[in-house]
C-alpha positions, 0 to 999 in steps of 0.5 A, spaced: 297 474 777 301 468 778 306 467 784 308 461 787 310 461 793 312 454 799 309 450 802 308 451 810 302 451 815 295 454 812 288 455 812 288 456 803 282 457 799 279 452 792 274 453 788 270 458 794 272 452 799 276 454 804 280 447 808 286 445 811 293 442 808 293 435 812 297 428 811 295 421 809 297 414 811 291 408 812 283 405 812 278 406 806 276 400 802 278 398 794 273 397 788 276 389 788 271 390 794 266 391 790 267 382 788 265 381 797 259 385 796 252 385 793 250 390 790 241 389 790 238 392 796 242 398 794 240 397 787 233 397 789 235 403 792 236 407 787 231 404 783 226 406 787 230 415 787 228 413 781 220 413 780 216 418 783 217 422 789 219 428 791 225 432 789 229 434 789 229 430 796 224 424 799 224 420 804 221 411 803 214 411 807 217 406 811 223 411 813 228 405 810 230 409 803 232 417 802 234 420 796 236 426 794 236 427 786 238 434 785 242 440 786 243 442 794 241 448 793 242 452 801 234 452 803 235 444 802 231 441 807 236 438 810 231 435 817 228 429 812 235 426 811 233 426 821 226 422 820 232 415 816 231 410 820 237 407 823 243 404 818 238 407 812 240 408 805 242 414 802 241 415 793 244 422 791 244 423 784 247 432 784 252 436 781 253 438 787 252 445 790 252 449 797 258 447 801 255 448 808 249 446 806 251 438 803 256 439 810 248 440 814 247 432 810 252 428 811 253 430 818 245 427 818 247 422 812 253 420 819 248 419 826 243 415 822 250 411 819 247 411 812 250 407 806 251 412 801 250 409 794 251 414 787 246 413 782 248 416 776 253 422 778 256 425 784 260 431 783 263 438 787 259 438 794 256 431 793 263 427 793 267 433 797 262 432 803 255 427 802 259 421 799 263 421 805 258 421 809 258 415 813 261 409 814 260 406 807 258 409 800 257 405 793 257 407 786 252 404 781 255 401 776 256 407 770 256 412 774 260 417 774 263 421 782 268 427 780 270 432 784 274 439 781 274 446 782 267 451 781 269 457 783 273 461 786 273 467 792 271 475 789 277 478 785 283 479 790 285 473 789 291 469 785 293 463 783 299 459 785 302 452 787 303 450 793 307 444 794 302 438 797 306 435 804 302 428 802 309 426 798 305 428 790 307 434 789 306 441 789 298 443 785 295 449 782 290 452 786 287 459 788 289 462 794 287 468 798 291 475 796 286 479 801 292 481 807 284 481 810 285 474 812 293 471 811 292 465 815 284 463 812 282 461 818 276 465 819 273 461 812 275 455 814 273 452 820 267 448 818 271 444 814 277 442 819 270 440 822 268 435 817 273 432 816 277 431 822 273 424 823 273 422 815 280 422 813 286 417 815 292 423 818 293 430 817 295 431 810 289 432 807 287 436 801 279 437 798 278 436 792 283 430 793 288 429 787 292 424 785 300 425 782 297 424 776 292 429 777 296 434 779 300 434 773 295 433 769 291 440 772 298 444 772 300 442 765 292 445 762 294 452 765 302 453 764 298 452 755 291 457 758 293 462 763 287 460 765 285 455 772 282 448 768 275 448 770 274 441 769 273 435 773 276 428 775 276 422 778 280 418 785 282 411 783 280 409 789 286 405 789 288 412 794 282 412 797 284 407 803 291 411 806 287 418 804 279 416 807 276 412 812 269 411 809 268 403 804 268 408 799 267 401 793 266 402 786 261 397 781 266 397 776 271 403 776 271 406 769 278 403 765 280 408 762 279 415 759 275 413 754 269 410 759 270 417 763 268 420 757 262 416 754 260 416 759 260 424 761 257 423 755 251 420 756 250 424 763 249 430 758 255 433 762 257 439 759 266 440 763 271 435 762 272 430 766 279 429 767 280 420 768 285 419 775 288 411 771 
């Protein structure tokens, strides 16, 4: 059942995540910075992680490179990251998974001042949390970073529109309709703590959506009557006003066709909407 909701200071559940509404202004980095960065050490680290190393998580012998290649499971041995050398490189290739484990890994990488490097893909919880672990993140050429909603709370949830406080228009989301959790705070404290030091200001939503993406999601919902289970990219031009992490793409896709080709090459079975 669709319900219209009026914006207010609130905690909402999105894709199995409880999150808070917050505004955006200041920090970050655009893809133009890629022209000034030598990606060679990050590419070498990625090559190491493609080799015969333990999966889903491994640490190089010199402790300079951490490899995450696989799902972020609830029993992921996050303690491995504590042994990464200070200012080491964490190469990630993941479709996401357990959000609590993703937060623990992200915090461990921040403690080591790690540079996060994406090879091939970083989706869902990988993009929402691990990508923003530390002060720097780099997306290698041909890799895909995409956000999305992939699960919901139990049957007492409903779908509704929330008016975004960031002036990018209303967005479609899962909302808890249970009177037992009217403001979602019991489910939100972990994400509150995570984003507190990683965003620029106080109105931010996860997953991040541009005005274009919000409109696309609402149009899909209105045409099908079902929540669109899709992924989407987030154009680097929005980063500076939203996140503190210097997130640099070696090459951000230039069209929907390019995103489609990358998704096909990576064997993704879900539509990915390009944020122009």
